[in-house]
C-alpha positions as CSV (number, residue, x, y, z in Angstrom):
1,M,14.6,-7.4,-2.7
2,S,18.8,-7.1,-2.8
3,L,21.0,-9.7,-2.0
4,T,21.9,-9.1,1.5
5,R,18.4,-8.1,2.5
6,R,17.3,-12.0,1.4
7,I,20.5,-13.3,3.1
8,E,19.5,-11.8,6.2
9,E,16.6,-13.3,6.1
10,E,17.4,-16.4,5.4
11,I,19.6,-16.2,8.2
12,L,16.7,-15.3,10.8
13,L,14.1,-17.6,9.2
14,L,16.7,-20.6,10.5
15,K,17.0,-19.2,13.6
16,I,13.4,-19.2,14.1
17,K,13.2,-23.0,12.8
18,H,15.9,-24.1,15.1
19,G,13.9,-22.3,18.3
20,D,15.4,-18.4,18.4
21,Q,12.9,-16.2,20.2
22,Q,15.4,-12.5,19.6
23,A,15.3,-14.1,15.7
24,F,12.1,-14.6,15.7
25,A,11.5,-10.9,17.6
26,T,13.2,-9.5,15.0
27,V,10.8,-10.7,12.1
28,Y,7.7,-9.8,14.4
29,D,9.4,-6.0,14.8
30,T,10.0,-5.3,11.1
31,Y,6.4,-6.6,9.9
32,V,4.5,-6.3,13.0
33,D,2.8,-2.8,12.2
34,S,2.3,-2.9,8.1
35,L,0.7,-6.1,8.9
36,F,-1.8,-5.1,11.6
37,R,-2.9,-1.9,9.3
38,F,-3.6,-4.4,6.2
39,V,-5.8,-6.5,9.1
40,A,-7.2,-3.6,10.7
41,F,-8.7,-2.1,6.9
42,R,-10.2,-5.3,6.1
43,V,-11.8,-5.5,10.0
44,R,-14.6,-3.8,11.9
45,T,-12.6,-3.3,15.2
46,Q,-9.2,-2.8,16.6
47,E,-9.5,-5.6,18.8
48,L,-10.5,-8.1,16.4
49,A,-7.8,-6.7,13.6
50,Q,-4.9,-7.4,17.5
51,D,-5.9,-11.1,17.5
52,I,-6.0,-11.7,13.6
53,T,-2.4,-10.5,13.7
54,S,-1.1,-12.3,17.3
55,E,-2.2,-15.2,15.2
56,L,-0.4,-14.9,12.1
57,F,3.4,-14.7,14.1
58,L,1.8,-18.0,15.9
59,K,1.4,-19.4,12.4
60,L,4.5,-18.4,11.4
61,W,6.6,-19.4,14.4
62,Q,4.4,-22.9,14.2
63,Y,5.2,-23.6,10.8
64,L,8.7,-22.8,11.4
65,T,9.5,-24.8,14.1
66,Q,7.2,-27.5,13.9
67,N,7.7,-28.4,10.2
68,N,11.3,-30.1,9.0
69,E,10.0,-29.5,5.4
70,A,8.8,-25.3,6.2
71,R,10.6,-23.2,3.4
72,V,9.8,-19.7,3.1
73,K,11.1,-18.2,-0.4
74,N,9.2,-14.6,0.3
75,L,9.2,-13.8,3.7
76,R,7.0,-10.4,3.9
77,A,4.7,-12.2,1.0
78,Y,4.8,-15.3,3.1
79,L,3.0,-13.1,6.2
80,Y,0.6,-11.0,3.6
81,Q,-0.4,-14.2,2.5
82,V,-1.8,-15.9,6.0
83,A,-3.2,-12.9,6.8
84,R,-5.4,-12.8,3.8
85,N,-6.2,-16.3,4.5
86,L,-7.2,-15.4,8.0
87,I,-9.2,-11.8,7.2
88,A,-11.0,-14.7,5.1
89,D,-11.5,-17.0,7.3
90,H,-13.2,-14.0,9.5
91,Y,-15.1,-13.1,6.5
92,R,-16.6,-16.8,6.6
93,S,-18.7,-15.6,9.7
94,E,-18.8,-11.7,9.2
95,Q,-18.9,-9.6,6.1
96,K,-17.1,-6.2,8.0
97,T,-14.8,-3.7,7.4
98,L,-13.3,-0.9,9.4
99,S,-12.9,2.5,7.7
100,L,-10.1,3.5,5.5
101,E,-10.2,6.5,8.0
102,E,-10.2,4.0,10.6
103,A,-7.6,2.0,9.7
104,I,-5.6,4.9,8.9
105,D,-6.1,6.6,12.7
106,I,-5.0,3.0,13.7
107,G,-1.6,3.2,11.8
108,A,-0.6,6.8,12.4
109,T,1.6,8.2,14.5
110,H,-0.3,11.1,16.0
111,A,-3.6,10.7,17.8
112,P,-6.8,9.6,16.3
113,G,-8.8,11.7,15.1
114,Q,-5.9,14.3,14.7
115,L,-6.8,14.8,11.5
116,S,-7.4,18.1,9.3
117,P,-11.2,18.7,8.0
118,E,-9.4,18.2,4.6
119,M,-8.0,15.0,4.6
120,R,-11.2,13.8,6.3
121,L,-13.0,14.4,3.4
122,S,-11.1,12.9,0.6
123,L,-10.6,9.7,2.5
124,R,-13.8,9.6,3.0
125,D,-14.5,10.1,-0.6
126,I,-11.9,7.9,-1.6
127,E,-12.9,5.1,1.3
128,S,-16.4,5.3,-0.5
129,A,-15.1,5.1,-3.9
130,L,-12.6,2.1,-3.0
131,T,-16.1,0.4,-1.6
132,K,-17.6,0.4,-4.6
133,L,-14.8,-1.8,-7.1
134,K,-14.7,-5.5,-6.6
135,D,-12.7,-7.1,-3.4
136,E,-9.8,-8.0,-5.7
137,W,-9.3,-5.0,-7.2
138,Q,-9.7,-3.2,-3.3
139,E,-7.5,-5.4,-1.8
140,V,-4.8,-4.6,-4.9
141,V,-4.9,-1.0,-4.4
142,V,-4.7,-1.5,-0.4
143,L,-1.5,-3.7,-0.4
144,A,-0.1,-1.0,-3.3
145,Y,-0.8,2.2,-2.1
146,V,-1.4,1.3,1.8
147,E,1.1,-0.8,2.1
148,G,3.8,-0.2,-0.2
149,L,4.4,-3.5,-1.7
150,K,5.6,-3.6,-5.0
151,P,3.6,-5.3,-7.8
152,H,5.6,-9.0,-7.6
153,E,5.0,-8.8,-4.0
154,I,1.2,-8.5,-4.2
155,A,1.2,-10.9,-7.1
156,I,2.5,-13.4,-4.6
157,I,0.1,-12.7,-2.3
158,I,-2.9,-12.9,-4.3
159,N,-1.2,-16.1,-6.7
160,K,-1.4,-14.0,-9.6
161,S,1.1,-13.5,-12.0
162,P,2.9,-9.9,-11.8
163,A,2.1,-9.2,-15.4
164,A,-2.1,-9.6,-14.5
165,T,-1.2,-8.7,-11.4
166,R,-0.1,-4.9,-13.0
167,V,-3.2,-5.2,-15.3
168,I,-6.0,-5.9,-11.7
169,L,-3.6,-2.6,-10.2
170,H,-4.3,-0.6,-13.6
171,R,-8.0,-1.3,-14.1
172,A,-8.9,-1.1,-10.2
173,L,-6.9,2.5,-10.6
174,Q,-8.6,3.7,-13.6
175,E,-12.4,2.3,-12.0
176,L,-11.4,4.5,-8.7
177,K,-10.4,8.0,-10.7
178,K,-13.9,7.7,-12.5
179,L,-15.9,7.4,-9.7
180,L,-13.7,10.0,-7.9
181,G,-14.9,12.0,-11.1
182,Q,-18.5,11.4,-9.9
183,L,-17.9,12.1,-6.7
Protein backbone atom coordinates (compact mmCIF):
# COMPACT_ATOMS: atom_id res chain seq x y z
CA MET A 1 0.00 0.00 0.00
CA SER A 2 1.40 3.40 -0.94
CA LEU A 3 2.23 5.89 1.79
CA THR A 4 -0.38 8.34 0.48
CA ARG A 5 -3.09 5.66 0.52
CA ARG A 6 -2.05 4.58 4.02
CA ILE A 7 -2.26 8.17 5.30
CA GLU A 8 -5.69 8.65 3.67
CA GLU A 9 -6.88 5.42 5.29
CA GLU A 10 -5.58 6.51 8.70
CA ILE A 11 -7.40 9.85 8.38
CA LEU A 12 -10.65 8.09 7.43
CA LEU A 13 -10.33 5.71 10.37
CA LEU A 14 -9.66 8.60 12.75
CA LYS A 15 -12.72 10.45 11.44
CA ILE A 16 -14.87 7.33 11.86
CA LYS A 17 -13.55 6.92 15.39
CA HIS A 18 -15.00 10.38 16.09
CA GLY A 19 -18.37 9.50 14.56
CA ASP A 20 -17.94 10.93 11.04
CA GLN A 21 -20.62 9.17 8.99
CA GLN A 22 -19.33 10.56 5.68
CA ALA A 23 -15.91 8.99 6.29
CA PHE A 24 -17.65 5.71 7.09
CA ALA A 25 -19.66 6.00 3.86
CA THR A 26 -16.40 6.43 1.95
CA VAL A 27 -14.97 3.24 3.48
CA TYR A 28 -18.25 1.43 2.82
CA ASP A 29 -18.35 2.51 -0.84
CA THR A 30 -14.72 1.51 -1.31
CA TYR A 31 -15.01 -2.03 0.05
CA VAL A 32 -18.64 -3.16 -0.07
CA ASP A 33 -18.63 -4.73 -3.55
CA SER A 34 -15.50 -6.85 -3.09
CA LEU A 35 -16.54 -7.95 0.41
CA PHE A 36 -20.02 -8.84 -0.80
CA ARG A 37 -18.53 -10.99 -3.59
CA PHE A 38 -16.24 -12.70 -1.08
CA VAL A 39 -19.15 -13.46 1.25
CA ALA A 40 -21.50 -14.41 -1.60
CA PHE A 41 -19.02 -17.00 -2.82
CA ARG A 42 -19.10 -18.69 0.57
CA VAL A 43 -22.83 -18.65 1.44
CA ARG A 44 -25.92 -19.94 -0.33
CA THR A 45 -28.19 -16.94 -0.85
CA GLN A 46 -27.79 -13.37 -1.93
CA GLU A 47 -29.90 -12.26 1.02
CA LEU A 48 -27.62 -14.01 3.50
CA ALA A 49 -24.57 -12.49 1.81
CA GLN A 50 -26.19 -9.06 2.14
CA ASP A 51 -26.95 -9.68 5.82
CA ILE A 52 -23.40 -10.78 6.58
CA THR A 53 -21.93 -7.85 4.64
CA SER A 54 -24.17 -5.43 6.54
CA GLU A 55 -23.20 -7.01 9.85
CA LEU A 56 -19.55 -6.70 8.87
CA PHE A 57 -19.81 -2.94 8.41
CA LEU A 58 -21.87 -2.59 11.58
CA LYS A 59 -19.10 -4.37 13.48
CA LEU A 60 -16.51 -2.02 11.96
CA TRP A 61 -18.53 1.03 13.04
CA GLN A 62 -19.04 -0.33 16.55
CA TYR A 63 -15.41 -1.35 16.95
CA LEU A 64 -14.09 2.03 15.90
CA THR A 65 -16.62 4.26 17.66
CA GLN A 66 -17.09 2.34 20.91
CA ASN A 67 -13.53 1.23 21.62
CA ASN A 68 -11.03 3.90 22.63
CA GLU A 69 -8.16 1.48 22.08
CA ALA A 70 -9.36 0.47 18.59
CA ARG A 71 -6.48 0.17 16.17
CA VAL A 72 -6.68 -1.11 12.60
CA LYS A 73 -3.30 -1.52 10.89
CA ASN A 74 -4.63 -2.63 7.50
CA LEU A 75 -8.30 -1.83 6.91
CA ARG A 76 -8.76 -4.13 3.92
CA ALA A 77 -7.25 -7.10 5.73
CA TYR A 78 -9.25 -6.30 8.87
CA LEU A 79 -12.51 -6.26 6.90
CA TYR A 80 -11.74 -9.61 5.26
CA GLN A 81 -10.85 -11.09 8.67
CA VAL A 82 -14.18 -9.98 10.10
CA ALA A 83 -16.00 -11.30 7.01
CA ARG A 84 -14.19 -14.59 7.37
CA ASN A 85 -15.20 -14.83 11.04
CA LEU A 86 -18.84 -14.03 10.26
CA ILE A 87 -18.86 -16.69 7.54
CA ALA A 88 -17.35 -19.19 9.99
CA ASP A 89 -20.11 -18.31 12.46
CA HIS A 90 -22.66 -19.02 9.75
CA TYR A 91 -20.98 -22.33 8.88
CA ARG A 92 -21.38 -23.49 12.45
CA SER A 93 -25.10 -23.74 11.80
CA GLU A 94 -25.21 -24.48 8.08
CA GLN A 95 -22.48 -25.64 5.69
CA LYS A 96 -23.61 -24.43 2.28
CA THR A 97 -21.77 -22.38 -0.34
CA LEU A 98 -22.79 -20.39 -3.35
CA SER A 99 -21.50 -21.68 -6.66
CA LEU A 100 -18.66 -19.80 -8.32
CA GLU A 101 -20.93 -19.06 -11.28
CA GLU A 102 -23.61 -17.55 -9.01
CA ALA A 103 -21.03 -15.48 -7.11
CA ILE A 104 -19.61 -14.08 -10.32
CA ASP A 105 -23.12 -13.42 -11.64
CA ILE A 106 -24.03 -11.53 -8.46
CA GLY A 107 -20.93 -9.36 -8.62
CA ALA A 108 -20.98 -8.86 -12.39
CA THR A 109 -22.00 -5.57 -13.96
CA HIS A 110 -24.26 -7.38 -16.44
CA ALA A 111 -27.45 -9.24 -15.56
CA PRO A 112 -27.07 -12.73 -14.05
CA GLY A 113 -27.24 -15.55 -16.56
CA GLN A 114 -25.65 -13.62 -19.43
CA LEU A 115 -22.38 -15.57 -19.42
CA SER A 116 -21.47 -17.32 -22.64
CA PRO A 117 -21.91 -21.13 -22.78
CA GLU A 118 -18.11 -21.54 -23.02
CA MET A 119 -17.66 -19.40 -19.90
CA ARG A 120 -20.33 -21.37 -18.04
CA LEU A 121 -18.59 -24.64 -18.86
CA SER A 122 -15.22 -23.40 -17.66
CA LEU A 123 -16.77 -21.91 -14.51
CA ARG A 124 -18.44 -25.22 -13.74
CA ASP A 125 -15.13 -27.00 -14.22
CA ILE A 126 -13.34 -24.54 -11.96
CA GLU A 127 -16.09 -24.67 -9.35
CA SER A 128 -16.03 -28.45 -9.37
CA ALA A 129 -12.26 -28.51 -8.97
CA LEU A 130 -12.32 -25.81 -6.25
CA THR A 131 -14.79 -27.78 -4.15
CA LYS A 132 -12.33 -30.67 -4.08
CA LEU A 133 -9.62 -28.52 -2.50
CA LYS A 134 -9.17 -28.16 1.25
CA ASP A 135 -11.21 -25.27 2.67
CA GLU A 136 -8.11 -23.20 3.43
CA TRP A 137 -6.83 -23.69 -0.11
CA GLN A 138 -10.22 -22.70 -1.56
CA GLU A 139 -10.23 -19.54 0.49
CA VAL A 140 -6.70 -18.54 -0.52
CA VAL A 141 -7.43 -19.10 -4.22
CA VAL A 142 -10.63 -17.04 -4.00
CA LEU A 143 -8.90 -14.22 -2.12
CA ALA A 144 -6.04 -14.15 -4.62
CA TYR A 145 -7.86 -14.63 -7.92
CA VAL A 146 -11.44 -13.51 -7.35
CA GLU A 147 -10.75 -10.67 -4.92
CA GLY A 148 -7.29 -9.78 -6.24
CA LEU A 149 -5.55 -9.64 -2.86
CA LYS A 150 -1.78 -9.89 -2.62
CA PRO A 151 -0.17 -12.73 -0.63
CA HIS A 152 0.86 -10.44 2.23
CA GLU A 153 -2.77 -9.25 2.57
CA ILE A 154 -4.06 -12.81 2.48
CA ALA A 155 -1.48 -13.74 5.14
CA ILE A 156 -3.00 -11.21 7.52
CA ILE A 157 -6.51 -12.49 6.83
CA ILE A 158 -5.70 -16.17 7.37
CA ASN A 159 -3.25 -15.47 10.21
CA LYS A 160 -0.22 -17.07 8.53
CA SER A 161 3.15 -15.72 7.48
CA PRO A 162 3.47 -14.34 3.94
CA ALA A 163 5.85 -17.19 3.07
CA ALA A 164 3.41 -19.82 4.35
CA THR A 165 0.61 -18.11 2.42
CA ARG A 166 2.61 -18.22 -0.81
CA VAL A 167 3.27 -21.93 -0.23
CA ILE A 168 -0.44 -22.59 0.40
CA LEU A 169 -1.38 -20.67 -2.75
CA HIS A 170 1.25 -22.51 -4.81
CA ARG A 171 0.10 -25.91 -3.55
CA ALA A 172 -3.55 -25.01 -4.09
CA LEU A 173 -2.86 -23.94 -7.66
CA GLN A 174 -0.85 -27.10 -8.38
CA GLU A 175 -3.71 -29.24 -7.06
CA LEU A 176 -6.28 -27.15 -8.96
CA LYS A 177 -4.33 -27.61 -12.20
CA LYS A 178 -4.13 -31.35 -11.57
CA LEU A 179 -7.88 -31.52 -10.87
CA LEU A 180 -8.74 -29.46 -13.95
CA GLY A 181 -6.55 -31.76 -16.05
CA GLN A 182 -8.64 -34.71 -14.88
CA LEU A 183 -11.96 -33.13 -16.00
